VOPAGU-2260 file (C-alpha; in pm, 1 decimal, decimal comma):
REM VOPAGU-2260
SITE   aa  ch    i         X         Y         Z
SITE  MET   A    0   -8581,8   -2703,9    4241,4
SITE  ALA   A    1   -8381,6   -2484,5    4466,4
SITE  LYS   A    2   -8299,4   -2632,0    4830,8
SITE  TYR   A    3   -8128,0   -2472,9    5128,1
SITE  HIS   A    4   -7965,0   -2633,6    5373,9
SITE  ARG   A    5   -7677,1   -2501,8    5647,0
SITE  ASN   A    6   -7359,6   -2562,3    5551,3
SITE  ASP   A    7   -7203,5   -2404,6    5835,8
SITE  VAL   A    8   -7246,5   -2194,6    6151,8
SITE  GLY   A    9   -7466,3   -1882,6    6067,4
SITE  SER   A   10   -7493,8   -1924,3    5657,3
SITE  LEU   A   11   -7739,1   -2039,4    5430,7
SITE  VAL   A   12   -7617,8   -2217,0    5089,0
SITE  LEU   A   13   -7935,0   -2252,3    4826,7
SITE  ASN   A   14   -7842,8   -2592,4    4663,9
SITE  ARG   A   15   -7976,8   -2520,8    4288,2
SITE  ALA   A   16   -8069,7   -2779,1    4053,6
SITE  GLY   A   17   -7820,0   -2766,4    3801,6
SITE  GLY   A   18   -7554,7   -2862,5    4063,7
SITE  GLY   A   19   -7408,5   -2560,2    4148,1
SITE  ASN   A   20   -7467,6   -2351,0    4511,3
SITE  PHE   A   21   -7455,1   -1997,9    4570,9
SITE  ARG   A   22   -7370,9   -1816,5    4935,2
SITE  LEU   A   23   -7667,4   -1538,9    5086,1
SITE  TRP   A   24   -7386,7   -1383,3    5240,6
SITE  PRO   A   25   -7054,0   -1453,6    5391,7
SITE  VAL   A   26   -6951,4   -1695,5    5563,8
SITE  PHE   A   27   -6802,1   -1639,1    5889,5
SITE  SER   A   28   -6735,7   -1893,6    6170,9
SITE  GLY   A   29   -6859,8   -1934,2    6500,5
SITE  SER   A   30   -6613,8   -1703,9    6733,5
SITE  ALA   A   31   -6691,6   -1422,4    6481,7
SITE  PHE   A   32   -7058,8   -1474,8    6490,6
SITE  ARG   A   33   -7046,0   -1467,2    6852,0
SITE  ARG   A   34   -6796,1   -1126,4    6837,3
SITE  LYS   A   35   -7100,7    -934,6    6671,6
SITE  ILE   A   36   -7377,4   -1094,0    6888,9
SITE  ILE   A   37   -7155,6    -939,5    7231,8
SITE  ASP   A   38   -7075,9    -544,9    7011,4
SITE  ALA   A   39   -7432,9    -554,9    6963,5
SITE  MET   A   40   -7562,8    -655,6    7344,7
SITE  ARG   A   41   -7262,1    -373,2    7389,2
SITE  CYS   A   42   -7413,8    -101,4    7197,8
SITE  GLY   A   43   -7737,5    -219,8    7291,0
SITE  PHE   A   44   -7656,6    -155,6    7678,3
SITE  SER   A   45   -7481,5     194,9    7620,6
SITE  GLN   A   46   -7746,1     353,7    7467,1
SITE  TYR   A   47   -8027,9     254,0    7723,2
SITE  ARG   A   48   -7762,0     380,8    7996,3
SITE  ARG   A   49   -7745,8     747,6    7826,3
SITE  GLU   A   50   -8143,1     729,4    7812,7
SITE  MET   A   51   -8148,7     667,7    8150,1
SITE  ASP   A   52   -7880,5     929,6    8269,7
SITE  SER   A   53   -8119,3    1153,6    8061,6
SITE  GLY   A   54   -8409,9    1060,7    8254,9
SITE  PHE   A   55   -8216,4    1189,2    8591,4
SITE  ARG   A   56   -8045,8    1481,8    8504,3
SITE  SER   A   57   -8185,8    1809,7    8625,5
SITE  PRO   A   58   -8433,1    2066,1    8431,0
SITE  GLU   A   59   -8160,8    2313,6    8422,1
SITE  GLU   A   60   -7917,9    2029,5    8262,4
SITE  LYS   A   61   -8150,6    1956,6    8006,8
SITE  LYS   A   62   -8184,9    2343,6    7926,7
SITE  GLU   A   63   -7793,9    2333,1    7890,1
SITE  LYS   A   64   -7828,2    2040,3    7690,1
SITE  LEU   A   65   -8039,1    2159,1    7456,5
SITE  GLN   A   66   -7865,8    2484,9    7424,8
SITE  GLY   A   67   -7546,9    2309,7    7358,1
SITE  SER   A   68   -7686,2    2099,0    7057,8
SITE  ASP   A   69   -7890,6    2427,0    6936,5
SITE  LEU   A   70   -7523,3    2576,7    6959,3
SITE  LYS   A   71   -7354,2    2330,3    6759,9
SITE  LYS   A   72   -7607,2    2338,4    6504,9
SITE  LYS   A   73   -7602,5    2692,3    6495,1
SITE  ASN   A   74   -7224,8    2660,8    6370,7
SITE  GLY   A   75   -7278,0    2421,2    6158,3
SITE  ARG   A   76   -7499,5    2595,7    5965,9
SITE  SER   A   77   -7290,2    2933,8    5978,0
SITE  GLU   A   78   -6961,1    2730,5    5857,9
SITE  ARG   A   79   -7194,6    2563,2    5542,4
SITE  LEU   A   80   -7325,2    2955,3    5500,9
SITE  SER   A   81   -6888,4    3077,6    5454,2
SITE  GLU   A   82   -6813,6    2766,8    5275,5
SITE  LEU   A   83   -7059,1    2903,1    5055,2
SITE  LEU   A   84   -6996,0    3248,5    5025,0
SITE  ASN   A   85   -6635,0    3155,5    5014,0
SITE  LEU   A   86   -6764,2    2964,0    4688,4
SITE  GLU   A   87   -6940,5    3252,0    4546,6
SITE  GLY   A   88   -6667,4    3471,1    4594,1
SITE  TRP   A   89   -6445,1    3182,9    4396,1
SITE  GLU   A   90   -6702,2    3220,2    4095,3
SITE  GLU   A   91   -6711,6    3616,7    4101,2
SITE  GLY   A   92   -6319,0    3575,9    4064,6
SITE  SER   A   93   -6279,6    3340,4    3797,8
SITE  LYS   A   94   -6547,0    3489,2    3594,8
SITE  ASP   A   95   -6312,8    3867,1    3644,2
SITE  GLU   A   96   -6023,9    3607,6    3579,0
SITE  GLU   A   97   -6229,7    3509,6    3274,4
SITE  ALA   A   98   -6262,8    3838,1    3165,8
SITE  GLU   A   99   -5919,9    3932,6    3211,5
SITE  MET   A  100   -5877,6    3619,2    2976,4
SITE  LYS   A  101   -6078,0    3723,5    2721,2
SITE  ARG   A  102   -5977,8    4073,4    2702,5
SITE  LYS   A  103   -5577,7    3920,4    2703,5
SITE  VAL   A  104   -5711,4    3756,1    2416,6
SITE  GLU   A  105   -5873,6    4038,5    2192,7
SITE  VAL   A  106   -5547,0    4235,1    2252,0
SITE  PHE   A  107   -5323,6    3951,2    2136,7
SITE  GLU   A  108   -5511,0    3912,7    1830,0
SITE  GLU   A  109   -5521,1    4325,1    1786,4
SITE  LEU   A  110   -5135,5    4278,1    1781,2
SITE  SER   A  111   -5062,8    3961,8    1580,3
SITE  GLY   A  112   -5297,7    4075,5    1311,1
SITE  VAL   A  113   -5108,3    4414,5    1327,2
SITE  VAL   A  114   -4774,8    4253,3    1294,2
SITE  LYS   A  115   -4944,8    4047,7    1008,0
SITE  LEU   A  116   -5025,5    4393,4     810,6
SITE  LEU   A  117   -4698,0    4491,6     850,3
SITE  GLN   A  118   -4544,1    4175,0     636,1
SITE  LEU   A  119   -4732,0    4369,5     359,6
SITE  LYS   A  120   -4617,1    4591,2      87,8
SITE  GLU   A  121   -4875,9    4833,1      66,9
SITE  VAL   A  122   -5060,3    5125,3     201,9
SITE  ALA   A  123   -5197,0    4909,6     488,0
SITE  GLN   A  124   -4821,7    4868,2     572,0
SITE  ARG   A  125   -4792,5    5220,7     692,0
SITE  ASP   A  126   -5127,5    5205,0     893,5
SITE  ALA   A  127   -5026,8    4912,3    1086,8
SITE  ALA   A  128   -4690,4    5120,3    1142,8
SITE  MET   A  129   -4905,0    5390,3    1295,4
SITE  ASP   A  130   -5103,1    5128,2    1475,9
SITE  VAL   A  131   -4771,8    4986,0    1652,9
SITE  ARG   A  132   -4682,2    5363,1    1749,2
SITE  ARG   A  133   -5024,5    5440,4    1868,8
SITE  LEU   A  134   -5007,1    5041,3    2070,7
SITE  GLY   A  135   -4693,8    5109,5    2183,8
SITE  LYS   A  136   -4663,6    5470,2    2349,4
SITE  GLU   A  137   -4853,9    5367,4    2647,3
SITE  ASP   A  138   -4854,8    5034,5    2718,0
SITE  SER   A  139   -4550,4    4831,4    2752,7
SITE  GLU   A  140   -4682,0    4517,7    2773,2
SITE  ALA   A  141   -4797,5    4601,7    2442,9
SITE  ARG   A  142   -4423,5    4685,4    2334,8
SITE  VAL   A  143   -4292,5    4310,3    2495,2
SITE  MET   A  144   -4508,0    4138,9    2280,5
SITE  LEU   A  145   -4498,7    4315,4    1976,9
SITE  ALA   A  146   -4137,9    4255,6    1945,3
SITE  MET   A  147   -4199,8    3908,1    2035,1
SITE  LEU   A  148   -4465,0    3855,6    1731,9
SITE  GLY   A  149   -4169,5    4028,0    1524,1
SITE  ALA   A  150   -4287,3    4371,7    1434,3
SITE  ILE   A  151   -3935,7    4469,2    1492,2
SITE  PRO   A  152   -3754,4    4352,4    1135,9
SITE  PRO   A  153   -4049,2    4507,5     902,9
SITE  LEU   A  154   -4017,7    4839,6    1057,0
SITE  VAL   A  155   -3673,1    4869,4    1027,3
SITE  GLY   A  156   -3738,9    4781,4     669,5
SITE  MET   A  157   -3944,0    5026,2     630,3
SITE  LEU   A  158   -3663,4    5309,6     648,4
SITE  ASP   A  159   -3573,5    5167,3     313,2
SITE  SER   A  160   -3877,6    5263,2     112,5
SITE  LEU   A  161   -3848,9    5612,9     -94,4
SITE  GLU   A  162   -4196,5    5751,4      90,7
SITE  LEU   A  163   -4145,2    5994,2     289,6
SITE  ASP   A  164   -4473,8    5920,1     539,8
SITE  PHE   A  165   -4360,4    5496,4     529,5
SITE  GLN   A  166   -3993,4    5653,0     667,8
SITE  ILE   A  167   -4150,8    5884,3     957,8
SITE  ALA   A  168   -4441,6    5628,2    1033,8
SITE  SER   A  169   -4159,9    5368,5    1084,6
SITE  LEU   A  170   -3905,7    5596,6    1300,6
SITE  TYR   A  171   -4151,3    5679,7    1539,2
SITE  ALA   A  172   -4342,4    5313,4    1581,9
SITE  LEU   A  173   -3925,1    5217,1    1661,0
SITE  LEU   A  174   -3900,1    5475,1    1898,3
SITE  ASN   A  175   -4157,5    5415,4    2139,3
SITE  LEU   A  176   -4144,9    5054,2    2111,6
SITE  ALA   A  177   -3788,2    5106,5    2239,8
SITE  ILE   A  178   -3955,2    5331,0    2524,2
SITE  GLY   A  179   -3798,7    5204,6    2899,1
SITE  ASN   A  180   -3725,0    4867,9    2712,8
SITE  ASP   A  181   -3366,5    4748,6    2671,2
SITE  ILE   A  182   -3434,3    4444,9    2519,9
SITE  ASN   A  183   -3584,5    4606,6    2214,0
SITE  LYS   A  184   -3324,8    4852,9    2188,5
SITE  ALA   A  185   -3070,9    4623,1    2083,8
SITE  ALA   A  186   -3361,6    4472,6    1905,0
SITE  ILE   A  187   -3361,8    4741,5    1718,1
SITE  VAL   A  188   -2923,8    4805,6    1649,0
SITE  GLU   A  189   -2893,4    4447,1    1561,6
SITE  ALA   A  190   -3162,0    4470,8    1241,4
SITE  GLY   A  191   -2945,8    4751,6    1095,9
SITE  ALA   A  192   -3161,9    5068,0    1195,5
SITE  ILE   A  193   -2843,5    5284,7    1276,8
SITE  HIS   A  194   -2702,8    5223,6     914,2
SITE  LYS   A  195   -3052,5    5270,3     752,9
SITE  MET   A  196   -3079,8    5591,9     922,3
SITE  LEU   A  197   -2710,7    5714,8     847,5
SITE  LYS   A  198   -2837,2    5654,4     500,7
SITE  LEU   A  199   -3124,9    5822,9     517,6
SITE  ILE   A  200   -2937,9    6131,0     680,8
SITE  GLU   A  201   -2706,9    6177,4     357,7
SITE  SER   A  202   -2995,3    6263,1     123,3
SITE  PRO   A  203   -2929,3    6655,4     105,5
SITE  THR   A  204   -3306,8    6696,6      57,7
SITE  ILE   A  205   -3366,2    6582,4     433,5
SITE  SER   A  206   -3695,4    6749,6     608,8
SITE  PRO   A  207   -3703,2    6852,6     909,4
SITE  ALA   A  208   -4001,5    6650,7    1035,6
SITE  LEU   A  209   -3737,4    6304,4     920,4
SITE  SER   A  210   -3432,8    6497,8    1099,9
SITE  GLU   A  211   -3575,0    6529,9    1381,6
SITE  ALA   A  212   -3734,6    6154,5    1432,4
SITE  ILE   A  213   -3369,1    6028,1    1342,3
SITE  VAL   A  214   -3223,0    6251,0    1652,2
SITE  ALA   A  215   -3502,7    6143,9    1880,6
SITE  ASN   A  216   -3413,8    5737,5    1789,1
SITE  PHE   A  217   -3034,3    5857,2    1848,9
SITE  LEU   A  218   -3073,0    5986,3    2192,4
SITE  GLY   A  219   -3324,1    5678,1    2261,1
SITE  LEU   A  220   -3096,6    5377,1    2155,1
SITE  SER   A  221   -2809,7    5592,9    2330,0
SITE  ALA   A  222   -2981,9    5559,3    2640,2
SITE  LEU   A  223   -2804,9    5177,8    2683,2
SITE  ASP   A  224   -2489,7    5140,8    2749,8
SITE  SER   A  225   -2400,1    4886,5    2494,4
SITE  ASN   A  226   -2516,6    5090,4    2190,0
SITE  LYS   A  227   -2319,0    5369,0    2279,8
SITE  PRO   A  228   -2025,8    5270,5    2160,4
SITE  ILE   A  229   -2173,2    5153,7    1807,3
SITE  ILE   A  230   -2374,4    5464,1    1810,3
SITE  GLY   A  231   -2062,6    5658,2    1841,5
SITE  ALA   A  232   -1867,1    5441,8    1552,6
SITE  SER   A  233   -2143,0    5459,2    1345,7
SITE  GLY   A  234   -2093,5    5835,7    1240,2
SITE  ALA   A  235   -2393,0    5996,0    1424,3
SITE  ILE   A  236   -2190,9    6230,6    1654,5
SITE  PRO   A  237   -2107,5    6438,4    1305,7
SITE  PHE   A  238   -2480,9    6429,3    1188,2
SITE  LEU   A  239   -2586,7    6553,3    1573,1
SITE  THR   A  240   -2290,2    6769,6    1598,6
SITE  LYS   A  241   -2419,2    6947,0    1314,5
SITE  ILE   A  242   -2826,5    6927,0    1436,6
SITE  PHE   A  243   -2693,4    7095,5    1751,5
SITE  GLN   A  244   -2503,0    7378,7    1594,1
SITE  ASN   A  245   -2818,7    7468,0    1367,9
SITE  LEU   A  246   -2600,3    7451,2    1051,6
SITE  ASP   A  247   -2862,8    7433,4     823,8
SITE  ASN   A  248   -3092,3    7671,2     990,2
SITE  ILE   A  249   -3339,9    7450,2     978,4
SITE  SER   A  250   -3357,3    7291,6    1321,9
SITE  SER   A  251   -3574,7    7291,8    1578,7
SITE  SER   A  252   -3552,7    7345,0    1886,5
SITE  GLN   A  253   -3655,2    6972,7    2023,4
SITE  ALA   A  254   -3444,0    6865,4    1753,0
SITE  ARG   A  255   -3139,2    7049,4    1912,3
SITE  GLN   A  256   -3263,3    6965,4    2242,8
SITE  ASP   A  257   -3275,6    6600,1    2189,0
SITE  SER   A  258   -2919,8    6585,0    1980,9
SITE  LEU   A  259   -2749,4    6765,9    2306,5
SITE  ARG   A  260   -2935,3    6501,6    2525,8
SITE  ALA   A  261   -2800,2    6217,2    2285,9
SITE  LEU   A  262   -2444,9    6416,2    2271,1
SITE  PHE   A  263   -2416,5    6348,4    2628,8
SITE  ASN   A  264   -2520,7    5993,0    2617,9
SITE  LEU   A  265   -2263,0    5958,4    2360,2
SITE  SER   A  266   -1952,5    6132,6    2567,9
SITE  ILE   A  267   -1997,9    5883,9    2856,9
SITE  PRO   A  268   -1748,8    5630,1    2692,3
SITE  PRO   A  269   -1413,0    5702,0    2640,4
SITE  SER   A  270   -1376,7    5521,3    2383,8
SITE  ASN   A  271   -1621,7    5811,2    2168,7
SITE  ILE   A  272   -1427,8    6115,4    2290,2
SITE  PRO   A  273   -1215,7    6131,8    1962,2
SITE  GLN   A  274   -1469,1    6134,1    1752,5
SITE  ILE   A  275   -1639,2    6418,8    1938,1
SITE  LEU   A  276   -1330,3    6596,8    1920,7
SITE  GLU   A  277   -1264,3    6581,1    1562,0
SITE  SER   A  278   -1602,0    6686,5    1540,8
SITE  GLY   A  279   -1545,2    7010,3    1582,1
SITE  LEU   A  280   -1787,8    7061,4    1868,2
SITE  ILE   A  281   -1620,6    7177,3    2208,9
SITE  PRO   A  282   -1545,9    7564,0    2093,6
SITE  PHE   A  283   -1904,0    7516,7    1985,3
SITE  LEU   A  284   -2005,0    7374,1    2334,0
SITE  ILE   A  285   -1804,8    7654,4    2509,1
SITE  SER   A  286   -1952,7    7931,1    2356,3
SITE  THR   A  287   -2293,0    7801,7    2428,2
SITE  ILE   A  288   -2212,5    7849,2    2782,8
SITE  GLY   A  289   -2446,2    8133,1    2930,0
SITE  ASP   A  290   -2756,3    7988,6    2753,0
SITE  MET   A  291   -2921,7    7855,0    3087,1
SITE  GLN   A  292   -3136,4    7621,1    2885,8
SITE  VAL   A  293   -2785,5    7394,6    2775,6
SITE  SER   A  294   -2578,6    7517,3    3031,9
SITE  GLU   A  295   -2580,5    7275,4    3265,2
SITE  ARG   A  296   -2585,7    6963,1    2967,7
SITE  VAL   A  297   -2301,7    7143,1    2795,3
SITE  LEU   A  298   -2095,7    7088,5    3125,0
SITE  SER   A  299   -2142,6    6759,6    3187,8
SITE  ILE   A  300   -2074,6    6657,6    2795,7
SITE  LEU   A  301   -1729,3    6833,1    2884,1
SITE  SER   A  302   -1747,0    6702,2    3177,9
SITE  ASN   A  303   -1685,4    6339,4    3028,8
SITE  VAL   A  304   -1454,9    6468,8    2767,5
SITE  VAL   A  305   -1170,5    6574,8    3038,3
SITE  SER   A  306   -1151,6    6218,8    3128,2
SITE  THR   A  307    -889,7    6146,7    2842,4
SITE  SER   A  308    -593,4    6367,5    2810,9
SITE  ARG   A  309    -722,8    6441,4    2437,6
SITE  GLY   A  310    -995,3    6630,3    2630,2
SITE  ARG   A  311    -810,6    6777,8    2815,9
SITE  ARG   A  312    -557,2    6951,2    2538,0
SITE  ALA   A  313    -919,1    7014,8    2345,4
SITE  VAL   A  314   -1054,2    7211,9    2598,7
SITE  GLY   A  315    -728,1    7425,0    2746,1
SITE  ASN   A  316    -671,9    7490,2    2415,4
SITE  CYS   A  317    -944,9    7743,2    2381,9
SITE  SER   A  318    -895,5    8074,1    2426,9
SITE  ASP   A  319   -1183,9    8135,2    2654,0
SITE  ALA   A  320   -1270,0    7824,2    2832,9
SITE  PHE   A  321   -1073,2    7921,4    3154,1
SITE  PRO   A  322   -1254,8    8278,6    3157,5
SITE  ILE   A  323   -1580,0    8126,7    3151,2
SITE  LEU   A  324   -1580,1    7833,6    3355,8
SITE  VAL   A  325   -1432,4    8092,3    3607,1
SITE  ASP   A  326   -1773,0    8265,3    3550,9
SITE  VAL   A  327   -1949,3    8022,2    3582,6
SITE  LEU   A  328   -1812,5    7976,2    3896,4
SITE  ASN   A  329   -1976,6    8295,2    4025,4
SITE  TRP   A  330   -2331,3    8182,0    3917,5
SITE  THR   A  331   -2503,7    8154,6    4252,5
SITE  ASP   A  332   -2841,7    8070,4    4114,5
SITE  SER   A  333   -2704,5    7753,5    3979,8
SITE  PRO   A  334   -2577,7    7570,7    4216,4
SITE  SER   A  335   -2586,0    7281,5    3972,5
SITE  CYS   A  336   -2362,1    7492,6    3698,1
SITE  GLN   A  337   -2115,8    7585,2    3952,7
SITE  GLU   A  338   -2031,7    7175,2    4068,7
SITE  LYS   A  339   -2048,2    7104,9    3735,4
SITE  ALA   A  340   -1759,3    7377,7    3624,3
SITE  SER   A  341   -1546,3    7324,3    3971,8
SITE  TYR   A  342   -1544,8    6953,3    3836,9
SITE  VAL   A  343   -1393,5    7012,0    3515,5
SITE  LEU   A  344   -1138,9    7316,6    3619,7
SITE  MET   A  345   -1044,5    7046,0    3912,6
SITE  VAL   A  346    -937,9    6791,5    3671,5
SITE  MET   A  347    -781,0    7005,8    3452,6
SITE  ALA   A  348    -565,9    7170,9    3799,3
SITE  HIS   A  349    -459,7    6774,1    3900,0
SITE  LYS   A  350    -424,5    6662,0    3577,0
SITE  ALA   A  351    -302,2    6958,1    3321,6
SITE  TYR   A  352     -28,3    7082,4    3507,1
SITE  GLY   A  353      70,3    7314,4    3183,2
SITE  HIS   A  354    -255,2    7543,5    3226,8
SITE  ARG   A  355    -269,3    7620,2    3580,6
SITE  GLN   A  356    -126,3    7946,7    3543,5
SITE  SER   A  357    -378,7    8057,7    3280,4
SITE  MET   A  358    -701,4    7967,4    3516,6
SITE  ILE   A  359    -526,9    8151,4    3729,5
SITE  GLU   A  360    -450,1    8448,9    3558,4
SITE  ALA   A  361    -815,9    8422,7    3457,8
SITE  GLY   A  362    -868,7    8483,0    3810,5
SITE  LEU   A  363    -956,5    8098,5    3941,1
SITE  VAL   A  364    -858,5    8201,3    4307,5
SITE  SER   A  365   -1070,2    8488,7    4412,6
SITE  ALA   A  366   -1395,4    8275,3    4265,8
SITE  LEU   A  367   -1213,3    7950,6    4462,0
SITE  LEU   A  368   -1208,1    8153,4    4791,0
SITE  GLU   A  369   -1520,9    8245,5    4759,8
SITE  LEU   A  370   -1702,6    7861,1    4647,6
SITE  THR   A  371   -1580,7    7763,5    4950,3
SITE  LEU   A  372   -1780,1    7980,3    5167,9
SITE  LEU   A  373   -2130,5    8059,7    4962,3
SITE  GLY   A  374   -2144,9    7740,1    4759,2
SITE  THR   A  375   -2256,5    7376,0    4798,4
SITE  THR   A  376   -2101,2    7140,4    5017,0
SITE  LEU   A  377   -1983,6    6948,7    4647,7
SITE  ALA   A  378   -1870,6    7249,4    4499,5
SITE  GLN   A  379   -1665,8    7365,5    4828,4
SITE  LYS   A  380   -1540,9    7036,2    4822,8
SITE  ARG   A  381   -1421,5    7047,2    4457,7
SITE  ALA   A  382   -1262,2    7435,8    4556,5
SITE  SER   A  383   -1073,2    7335,4    4868,4
SITE  ARG   A  384    -912,2    7053,8    4633,7
SITE  ILE   A  385    -840,3    7356,5    4364,6
SITE  LEU   A  386    -698,0    7499,6    4618,1
SITE  GLU   A  387    -463,3    7252,7    4752,9
SITE  CYS   A  388    -309,9    7181,5    4405,0
SITE  LEU   A  389    -270,0    7548,7    4273,8
SITE  ARG   A  390     -98,9    7577,3    4632,1
SITE  VAL   A  391     133,6    7266,0    4600,9
SITE  ASP   A  392     251,2    7393,3    4206,7
SITE  LYS   A  393     342,6    7746,6    4363,1
SITE  GLY   A  394     558,3    7616,5    4609,9
SITE  LYS   A  395     722,1    7389,5    4382,6
SITE  GLN   A  396     785,2    7756,3    4137,6
SITE  VAL   A  397     958,9    7872,3    4487,7
SITE  SER   A  398    1182,7    7645,3    4507,9
SITE  GLU   A  399    1296,0    7631,4    4158,0
SITE  ASP   A  400    1306,3    8025,3    4181,6
SITE  TYR   A  401    1560,8    7999,5    4488,7
SITE  GLY   A  402    1790,1    7699,4    4293,9
SITE  GLY   A  403    1582,1    7395,2    4402,8
SITE  GLY   A  404    1467,6    7320,8    4053,9
SITE  SER   A  405    1838,1    7423,2    3871,9
SITE  GLY   A  406    2016,8    7161,5    4090,5
SITE  LEU   A  407    2285,0    7426,6    4164,5
SITE  PRO   A  408    2423,6    7451,3    4510,4
SITE  VAL   A  409    2295,6    7787,3    4709,4
SITE  SER   A  410    2609,5    7975,0    4899,5
SITE  ALA   A  411    2555,5    8211,2    5184,2
SITE  PRO   A  412    2633,9    8593,8    5150,8
SITE  ILE   A  413    3013,5    8685,9    5131,3
SITE  CYS   A  414    3078,9    8986,4    5372,1
SITE  GLY   A  415    3416,0    9166,0    5259,4
SITE  SER   A  416    3529,0    9557,5    5344,6
SITE  SER   A  417    3543,8    9652,7    5058,8
SITE  SER   A  418    3287,8    9964,5    4963,2
SITE  SER   A  419    3185,9    9796,3    4618,4
SITE  SER   A  420    3070,9    9501,5    4838,0
SITE  SER   A  421    2845,8    9662,3    5094,1
SITE  ALA   A  422    2734,0    9891,2    4834,4
SITE  ILE   A  423    2605,7    9547,2    4675,2
SITE  GLY   A  424    2490,5    9432,0    4989,6
SITE  ARG   A  425    2363,6    9778,4    5066,6
SITE  ARG   A  426    2168,6    9763,5    4754,6
SITE  ASP   A  427    2037,8    9397,1    4799,1
SITE  LEU   A  428    1912,2    9496,9    5112,4
SITE  LYS   A  429    1706,0    9825,2    4961,8
SITE  GLU   A  430    1571,2    9569,7    4691,6
SITE  GLY   A  431    1485,9    9329,4    4945,7
SITE  VAL   A  432    1262,7    9532,7    5187,2
SITE  GLY   A  433    1129,6    9685,7    4837,2
SITE  GLU   A  434    1024,6    9349,6    4744,8
SITE  VAL   A  435     876,0    9277,0    5127,5
SITE  GLU   A  436     685,0    9540,7    5108,7
SITE  GLU   A  437     537,4    9480,1    4847,1
SITE  GLU   A  438     409,7    9124,7    4940,6
SITE  ASP   A  439     277,7    9296,0    5259,2
SITE  MET   A  440      94,3    9512,7    5012,0
SITE  MET   A  441     -25,9    9186,8    4844,1
SITE  MET   A  442    -111,7    9015,1    5133,9
SITE  SER   A  443    -319,3    9294,7    5328,8
SITE  ALA   A  444    -507,6    9317,2    4967,6
SITE  GLU   A  445    -581,2    8928,3    5004,9
SITE  ARG   A  446    -701,8    8941,8    5329,0
SITE  ARG   A  447    -896,4    9210,4    5303,5
SITE  ALA   A  448   -1044,2    9044,3    4990,3
SITE  VAL   A  449   -1135,5    8730,3    5252,5
SITE  LYS   A  450   -1211,5    8931,3    5552,4
SITE  GLN   A  451   -1482,6    9071,0    5293,9
SITE  LEU   A  452   -1619,5    8707,6    5178,3
SITE  VAL   A  453   -1610,3    8604,5    5532,8
SITE  GLN   A  454   -1815,0    8933,6    5607,4
SITE  GLN   A  455   -2057,5    8844,8    5329,4
SITE  SER   A  456   -2080,0    8408,9    5417,2
SITE  LEU   A  457   -2168,8    8504,2    5752,2
SITE  GLN   A  458   -2443,6    8768,1    5673,1
SITE  ASN   A  459   -2553,7    8568,0    5442,1
SITE  ASN   A  460   -2596,4    8290,1    5697,8
SITE  MET   A  461   -2765,4    8485,9    5957,2
SITE  ARG   A  462   -2999,6    8584,7    5715,3
SITE  ARG   A  463   -3105,6    8200,0    5626,9
SITE  ILE   A  464   -3115,2    8155,3    6010,0
SITE  VAL   A  465   -3341,3    8455,0    6075,2
SITE  LYS   A  466   -3543,0    8305,6    5730,3
SITE  ARG   A  467   -3595,9    8012,8    5912,9
SITE  ALA   A  468   -3724,0    8152,9    6220,6
SITE  ASN   A  469   -3990,5    8368,2    6086,8
SITE  LEU   A  470   -3796,4    8636,0    6254,5
SITE  PRO   A  471   -3839,3    8993,5    6079,2
SITE  GLN   A  472   -3623,8    9093,4    5841,5
SITE  ASP   A  473   -3472,6    9446,5    6014,6
SITE  PHE   A  474   -3388,8    9186,0    6265,5
SITE  ALA   A  475   -2990,5    9130,9    6069,4
SITE  PRO   A  476   -2771,3    9226,8    6006,3
SITE  SER   A  477   -2776,0    9431,2    6307,7
SITE  ASP   A  478   -2514,5    9729,3    6326,0
SITE  HIS   A  479   -2319,7    9495,9    6610,5
SITE  PHE   A  480   -2347,1    9196,6    6443,0
SITE  LYS   A  481   -2138,0    9386,0    6168,0
SITE  SER   A  482   -1917,7    9499,4    6398,5
SITE  LEU   A  483   -1822,9    9173,7    6503,0
SITE  THR   A  484   -1786,4    9051,2    6153,4
SITE  ALA   A  485   -1578,9    9289,1    6018,0
SITE  SER   A  486   -1287,8    9156,9    6333,7
SITE  SER   A  487   -1316,7    8795,7    6249,0
SITE  THR   A  488   -1013,9    8665,7    6093,7
SITE  SER   A  489    -992,2    8403,7    5804,2
SITE  LYS   A  490    -690,0    8154,4    5986,5
SITE  SER   A  491    -926,6    7874,4    5914,5
SITE  LEU   A  492    -980,7    7905,0    5521,7
SITE  PRO   A  493    -745,2    7727,1    5290,3
SITE  LEU   A  494    -500,7    7971,9    5082,8
């Protein structure tokens, strides 16, 4: 039978019949026991002191204390409510995230299913290519995902098919995958699409729809800088030139526009300029200047072509190049064309010294004087540079005429008493006076032209000012203003 006995202060031990014993609670020393008693007494005294203090408080103090406790409870409830609301918002957000994740999973399954169908060699492959075209048309994420899933190699492989429907479906699917995605553009070229498209071009019975799809792909792929040299060296430039010239008489307007834009992309690297020149494109480009649908793009291509010496020679050798470019400088309704034409002429005047005389004979100087007054800021700067080049060249020619270029010494005139020498002197004097009079007449004609241009420029500026001020149109130019502009000078104009 178990018996209890005290083993130490504060502990009872139960003796079992089996000889073992165990403690009912932990054993602690006498000092620890005394400490616990003192702490209990202090706690009781503190509670008693708080109750006594509350008994001696005034009713107002008790009311304030109750209000404070109520406020604490209310704040606690409001904090708890805010926590519950946050938890509810988190649950709603998690539901939205779950729905978004579910949608992405469904899209991924759809895209992966389309890519699996591309691996087939049946009609389903064409349908899958049409799905790729549809999915990649406006969704940039779908383009990235389809390329990562491996859609590009089978699409490029479909170009080897003998079925026209398969070829066109593949081309437009590749076109949409390359929209705004440089990685996909590089991957399409790396997969061998350029070679396969050129192989399709070699067919004598190529359809207009197929050629239009190929041109569109060349345009999209040539937008990437790393693809430009590859496409230019592949032999695509003659095909694009043929489409732009419409030599087959079947090219659509969209195909011609796309081919011209692709040629502009390919004209940016200097390494492609020889291929452009060999295709015979330059004379045709110059002949198309005047068609406002293509003129600006054509002038942009010429701006890239004249960056090389071969390109400058090709432009200078065209008989109508300078008259046409000078005429563009007078297109006041197309400032962008004026700027590009002035750039081409500036490069030609600066680096192609042998063509300066042809440029002057085409009426370049008068067109430049007008452009310095009426053109845009960029066109005015370029016109001033061209005039500076021509003025330096004119000074060199004058020095050569007076012996500076031949290296021969120039001596003073010999004044003798003989009649022959005096006759020669009088004849030379008369010829000199005639040359001076002729030069004065030419200068006066130039000054009259310059005054007319200055007057026109001032009147145009006055009209702009009146238009901005919303004044009546009959306000300017008045007779007094015309008399003022007629008396203006041109000392500040570049010569």
